[in-house]
N, C-alpha and C positions, 0 to 999 in steps of 0.2 A: 984747538978750546973754545968756546960758544963762550962770549961774555953776557953776562945777565944786563937787561938795562932797569933802571928804578923803577922799582913799583910798576914794572911790565909798561910801561908806559900811559896808564891811567886806564887801557884800549884806547888813546888817542895818538896813539901814531903808529909806527915799526922800528922794534933794535936793528936797527944795523950798527954790529959792533959794541955793544956795550953804551950803546948812544943811540936816547932817541928821536926818530925825524915824524915829527906832527905832523898832522892832516891837518888843511884849512881850518879857524880856527879856534886852534889852540898850541898852548907855546911853553914853554918851560922845561928844567931837564927832564922832566916824566910826563910831557902833554898833559897837563889837569889845571891849567892854567888854560880858560873862556878867552881868546880875543875877541877884543872888543868890538874889531872890526866887523864883527857876526849882527854882532846886537846893536848896533851903528843900523847899518844897513836892512834890519828891520826897521829900524824905529823908524825912519824919515820913507819907507816904503812905505807903515802903518800910520803916521802921519799922512802924509800926501792922498791916501787910499780912503783915510777915513775922513778930512777934509771935504771931498767930495762926493763921498755918499750922507755924511750926515749938515748937508746943506742945509736941506729943504728941513731940517730939523731946528735948529738953529732960525729960520726967518721965524716961524710957529713962536717957541719960548725959548727964551737959554739956559732952560735948567733942560729942558728936553732932548737941546745941540749938545748938552754939556754929559747931560748923560748919554747920547748916544754915542761922538764923540774917544768918550773913556771906554764904555761897552767895547766899541767896536780896538780899539786902537789893544784895549788886552786880548782882544781875541787872535786880534792878527797878529801879534807879536809872536803870544805863543804858540799859533802855528808854523810863525817865518822862523824862529828857532827850534821848533820841530823836527824842520826840515829839513834846516842847515848841518843839523848835527847825526842828523841819519842819511843825509847827502856823504860826509865824511864821515864814517863809520861805517859805508857801503865802500868807500874807499878806502878805506885802511885792512877792509876786509880783498879788496880786487889784491893789493898793492902784494899783502901775506899769500894770493895766488889761493884764496880759499871763496867759496858760492855764495852768491848772496844772498840771505835767505827770506 
């Protein structure tokens, strides 16, 4: 008899005998809770990258430097977390034996 998993592991894990095995970046009984390690990695990476990128703007005016940093950080963080989620989804499909799309 096949045992079902809660919420079908929210699409973020693999069901094994009625329990979810979560992909990296996800946690909880149904793998529905984001793991903050992923967010921390992206936040640190983007803070470093955007600090370097916006150094010249800070030299011009504080406002232009701040605008550069906030815009850069927001865009970088979104790209980073999207990439991590796509990688986790691809890993889940691979582990389930389904081809990646």
